[in-house]
N, C-alpha and C positions, 0 to 999 in steps of 0.2 A: 525839734519839738521842745517846748518848754516844760519845766517841772510842773506837775499837776497832781491833784488828789485823786487817788484811785480806790475803788472798793473791790473786794474779792467777790467774784461770781461763783458762789458756792456750788451751784448746779454743774459747773464745769471745772471744779477744782477738787483735789484730793490731798489729804495729808496722811501718809501711810508709813508703815514700818515693816521690817522683816527681821526675824530672829531665828537662829538655828535651834532646832528642837531634837533632843536625844541624839545629837551628833549625826542623824541620818536624814533629816528633812528640814524644811523651813516653814515657819508659820508667819503669815502676813496678817496685818490688820490695818484699820484706819481709825481716825478720830473724825466723827461725823459732824461735830459742832466746833466752829472756830470763827474768829474774826481777825481782821488785819487793818492796820493803818499804814497806808503807803503814799508817800509824796515823792514822786520821781518823774524823771524823763526816761521812759523805757528804753530809749536808744543810748542812754549813758547813765548807768546807775551809780556812778562814783560818788554823787552827793545826795543820794536818796535817803529818806527817813523811812525805816521799815520796822514795824512791830507786829507780832502775832500773839494772839491769846487763844489757847486751845482748851476746850472743856474736857478735862481728864475723864469725867464720867461718861463721855460719849464714845469711849473706846469700843471697837467692834471687830472681833476676830471670827465672827460667825459661830461662836460657841459660848452659850450663856454661862456655863460653869467657869470656863477660863476667863471670860470677861469679868465676872464677879470676883474671881481671885485677883485679877489685875487691878480692880478697884479697891481691894482690901489693903490693910496695913502691910502686907507682904510686899506690895509694889507701890501703887500711886496714892494710897490712902486718901481717896477723893473727897471724903467728908471734911478732912482737915486741910487738904491742898487741892482745891477745885480746878486749878488751872496750871497748864504748862505755858511758859512764856518765852518769847525770843525778842530781843531788841538789838538791831544792827548797831555795831560800833565802828566798823571799817569795811569799805568796799573797794576792792582792787580789780581793775580791768585786766584780764589776761590776754584777750584778743577781741576781735570785733563783737562777738556774741557771748563770750565767756567771762565770768567774774568769780572771784573769791569773796564771799559774803561772810564776814566774821561778826559775831555778836554774842551777847550774854544770853545763855539758854538756862532756864530755870525749871527744874523738876523737883517737886516737893519743896524742901527748904535749901536746896543746893543750886547755886548759880555758877556756871563755868563758861569760859569762852569756847565756842564751837564755830567751825568754818564750813560753810556749804559751798559746793561747786554748783554755780548757777549758769544756766544756759538761757539766753533770751531767744524765744522761739518766734518773735515777730509781733506785728500789730495787724489788725483788720477791723473793718466796720461790720458790726453784727447786723445781718440782714433782717432780723426779727425786731430789734429795738432801735437800730440806727446809731447805737452807741459805739464809740471806739473801744476796742478790746486789745489787751496785750497778754501774751503768754510766756510763762517761765517754767522751767524744770529745775529742781534743786535737789541735791542729795548730799548726805554726809553719813559717817559712821561714828557712833559714840560707844563708850564702854559704860554700860548701865550701872556698874558698881561705883564708878566715879560719882554718880548722882545718888548714891545710897540705896539703890535697888539691888539688894544682895541675896534675896531668897533664891534657893536652889535645892535640888535633891539629887543624891548620888544614884547612878545606874548600876545594876548588878554587873554589867559588862565593862564598867569603868566609864569615867566621864560624868557629866551632869545633864539634867533635863533641859536647862536653858543656857544658851551661850551668853557670854558677857557682852559680845559685840551685837549692836543693834543698828541696822541700816535704816535711815530715815529718808523717805522720798516725798517730794512735793511736786504736784502738777498744779500750777496756779494760773488761773485766768483772771485778770483784772479788767474792770471797766471804769471808764472815766466818768 
């Protein structure tokens, strides 16, 4: 298959995250609004051009108070920094369906290299639209403090409310 332009099928895609809360549980959330620019041969991503832009204001943890706090200056400061961004800089094939996707990830005013573990899930023809679709799963873990997201509160029992590690998970369906 040749390199082609793909768009994200948002109805079948999710950009999510999970963070440990109070050392005893995990809180998950999603970003509901995002777009991507992908030029790739889904069977060989090594020369793909991949960019994502996520609307920071679209954060959704199913708790309005927490979401509003995450939008504030303590975290994403969405009025000043409306987008999180990712631009691929290097893609290495690990085996037939697995890749290391490295790129510049920007949160607020900090840009750092981040590597996602990507699995190519395959292609299929969408029976509803007739369009060719390709699926990918990607995940990574970042330290939020590296990106300037340092707010926290101490617990009476020791430890803090929010862990530094944040796991980012993507379930992406593209259509040609």
